[in-house]
C-alpha positions as CSV (number, residue, x, y, z in Angstrom):
1,M,-0.2,-0.1,-0.2
2,L,2.9,2.4,0.6
3,H,4.5,1.9,-2.2
4,N,1.3,1.5,-4.7
5,A,-0.3,4.4,-6.0
6,D,-3.1,2.4,-7.2
7,F,-3.7,0.4,-4.3
8,V,-6.7,2.1,-3.2
9,N,-8.5,1.2,-6.3
10,G,-7.0,-2.1,-6.8
11,A,-8.4,-5.4,-6.1
12,G,-7.5,-8.8,-4.1
13,S,-6.7,-9.2,-0.4
14,D,-5.6,-5.8,2.0
15,A,-5.9,-7.9,5.5
16,G,-2.0,-7.2,5.8
17,V,-3.2,-3.2,6.2
18,L,-5.2,-4.4,9.4
19,W,-2.4,-6.4,10.6
20,G,0.4,-4.1,9.9
21,G,-1.8,-1.5,11.8
22,L,-2.5,-3.8,14.9
23,F,1.6,-4.2,15.3
24,E,2.0,-0.8,15.1
25,V,-0.6,-0.1,17.8
26,I,1.4,-2.7,19.7
27,T,4.8,-1.2,19.3
28,G,3.6,2.4,20.6
29,L,1.9,0.8,23.6
30,T,4.9,-1.1,24.8
31,G,7.0,1.7,24.3
32,I,5.2,3.4,26.9
33,A,4.8,0.7,28.6
34,S,8.6,0.1,29.4
35,A,9.3,3.3,30.1
36,I,6.6,3.4,32.9
37,C,8.0,-0.1,34.4
38,V,11.8,1.7,34.3
39,Y,10.7,5.1,35.9
40,P,10.2,4.0,39.5
41,V,14.1,3.0,39.5
42,I,15.6,5.5,36.8
43,K,13.9,8.3,38.4
44,R,16.7,8.0,41.5
45,W,19.3,9.5,39.2
46,G,17.5,11.9,37.3
47,Q,14.1,12.7,37.6
48,G,13.7,15.4,35.4
49,R,15.3,12.9,32.7
50,A,12.9,10.2,33.7
51,V,10.0,12.1,33.0
52,G,10.8,13.1,30.3
53,F,11.8,9.7,28.9
54,V,8.3,9.1,29.7
55,A,7.1,11.9,27.6
56,S,9.1,11.0,24.6
57,R,8.1,7.3,24.3
58,T,4.6,8.6,24.7
59,L,5.1,11.4,22.0
60,E,6.7,8.7,20.1
61,A,3.7,6.5,20.3
62,A,1.5,9.4,19.5
63,A,3.3,10.1,16.2
64,I,3.0,6.1,15.1
65,F,-1.0,6.2,15.9
66,V,-1.2,9.2,13.4
67,G,0.8,7.1,10.8
68,V,-1.7,4.2,11.4
69,M,-4.5,6.4,11.4
70,S,-3.8,7.2,7.9
71,V,-3.2,4.0,6.6
72,L,-6.6,2.6,8.0
73,A,-8.0,5.6,6.0
74,V,-6.5,4.4,3.1
75,Y,-8.0,1.0,3.5
76,T,-11.1,2.0,4.3
77,L,-11.8,4.3,1.3
78,R,-10.7,1.0,-0.6
79,Q,-13.2,-1.1,1.2
80,D,-15.9,1.7,0.6
81,F,-15.4,4.1,-2.0
82,A,-13.5,2.1,-4.4
83,G,-14.6,2.1,-8.4
84,T,-16.5,5.3,-7.5
85,D,-13.8,8.1,-8.7
86,A,-10.8,6.0,-9.5
87,A,-8.4,9.7,-10.0
88,G,-9.6,11.5,-7.0
89,L,-9.1,8.5,-4.6
90,S,-5.7,7.7,-5.9
91,V,-5.0,11.5,-5.1
92,T,-6.1,11.4,-1.6
93,A,-5.0,8.0,-0.8
94,Q,-1.6,9.4,-1.8
95,A,-1.9,12.2,0.7
96,L,-3.0,10.1,3.6
97,V,0.4,8.1,2.7
98,A,2.6,11.0,2.9
99,V,0.8,11.7,6.4
100,H,2.3,8.3,7.4
101,N,6.0,8.9,5.6
102,W,6.2,12.3,7.6
103,S,4.9,10.6,11.2
104,F,7.3,7.7,10.6
105,L,9.9,10.1,10.1
106,L,9.2,12.6,13.2
107,G,7.7,9.6,15.1
108,P,10.3,6.3,15.0
109,G,13.0,8.1,12.5
110,V,13.6,11.1,15.6
111,M,12.2,10.1,19.1
112,P,14.5,7.1,19.2
113,A,17.2,9.8,19.6
114,I,15.7,11.4,22.1
115,N,14.7,8.7,24.2
116,A,18.1,7.5,24.3
117,I,19.7,10.9,25.0
118,L,17.3,11.1,28.1
119,F,17.1,7.0,29.1
120,A,21.1,6.3,28.3
121,S,22.7,9.3,30.3
122,I,20.9,8.0,33.4
123,L,22.1,4.4,32.8
124,R,25.8,5.5,32.2
125,R,25.5,7.9,35.6
126,S,23.8,4.8,37.6
127,G,25.5,2.1,36.4
128,L,22.6,0.0,36.2
129,V,23.9,-1.5,32.8
130,P,27.7,-1.9,32.0
131,R,28.5,1.4,31.0
132,W,29.3,0.3,27.2
133,I,25.8,-0.2,26.3
134,P,24.9,3.5,27.3
135,T,27.8,4.8,25.5
136,V,26.5,3.5,22.3
137,G,22.8,4.7,22.8
138,L,24.8,8.2,23.4
139,I,26.6,7.9,20.6
140,G,24.4,6.9,17.8
141,A,21.8,9.4,19.2
142,P,23.1,12.3,17.3
143,I,23.9,9.9,14.3
144,L,20.3,9.0,14.0
145,L,19.4,12.9,14.4
146,I,22.0,13.7,11.5
147,S,20.2,11.2,9.3
148,S,16.5,12.1,10.1
149,T,17.8,15.5,9.3
150,A,19.2,14.7,5.8
151,S,15.8,12.7,4.9
152,L,13.8,15.8,6.1
153,F,15.9,18.0,3.6
154,G,15.7,15.2,1.0
155,A,19.5,14.2,0.8
156,W,18.0,10.4,1.0
157,D,14.7,8.5,2.0
158,Q,14.4,7.4,5.5
159,I,14.5,3.7,3.9
160,S,17.6,3.6,2.3
161,G,21.0,2.5,2.9
162,P,22.6,5.2,4.1
163,A,20.1,6.1,6.4
164,T,20.3,1.8,7.4
165,L,23.8,2.6,8.3
166,F,23.4,5.7,10.3
167,A,20.6,4.0,12.4
168,L,22.6,0.9,13.3
169,P,24.1,2.4,15.9
170,I,21.0,2.9,17.9
171,A,19.4,0.0,16.5
172,T,22.7,-1.7,18.7
173,W,21.4,0.6,21.9
174,E,18.3,-0.4,21.8
175,F,18.8,-4.0,21.1
176,S,21.7,-4.3,23.8
177,V,19.8,-2.2,26.5
178,G,16.5,-4.5,26.2
179,V,18.8,-7.5,26.3
180,Y,20.4,-7.2,29.2
181,M,17.8,-6.0,31.3
182,T,15.8,-8.9,29.9
183,V,18.4,-11.8,31.1
184,K,20.0,-9.7,33.7
185,G,18.0,-7.3,34.9
186,F,19.7,-3.6,36.6
187,K,23.2,-4.0,38.1
188,T,23.1,-3.2,41.4
189,P,24.5,0.5,42.3
190,A,27.7,1.0,44.3
191,S,27.3,1.1,48.0
192,G,27.3,4.7,49.3
193,D,26.0,6.1,45.9
194,S,24.3,9.1,47.1
195,H,21.1,8.9,45.2
196,S,20.5,5.2,46.7
197,T,17.6,4.9,49.2
198,N,17.8,4.0,52.9
199,G,21.3,3.6,52.2
200,S,20.9,0.3,50.5
201,S,23.0,-1.0,47.5
202,S,19.9,-2.9,46.2
203,V,17.3,-2.0,43.8
204,A,14.2,-1.8,45.5
205,G,11.0,-2.0,43.6
206,V,12.8,-3.6,40.7
207,P,9.9,-6.3,39.3
208,A,11.8,-9.6,39.6
209,M,12.6,-10.3,36.3
210,A,14.7,-7.5,36.5
211,Q,16.7,-7.8,39.7
């Protein structure tokens, strides 16, 4: 649908559009949930940035939802108005796909860099994960912003070879921090940390799977 200008007037199965929309909704909601889950822990090392992380995840999800709604609107046009005005439907569908593409750039294209700046800086300061993991995130964030800016001004498409190359560091960061926290959980902060509570070196309030 995203690459076929005449999709709205075409025939054949279009159930994949609905499944794609569903998976995108799940992606947005789980992004928010992941930020909320770690917030009680990371706020101890930077409450402002922790709140910002939740907010940036929420904004990313909102952009994803805008893209999903535009795609589902094309699906509705195909289902309910196919054969009425082929030229008009095609133009309308292309406009809605353009909304999806811009939301994809400003949401999943830009916000992961903001997420990394906020989250990785807290993790690097706290020592809750090995330092190399947030370091990769802090390196990848400006690289992704450069790539997104280049896409914004037409230097290359967001889905292209250069864009993929520039996105690799941030993808490595997101994969590594997710796997580490799932498998290992948060590391115990060094005793005597001025931000630990009740003088304890343990991380209270961390879900069992993350301890």
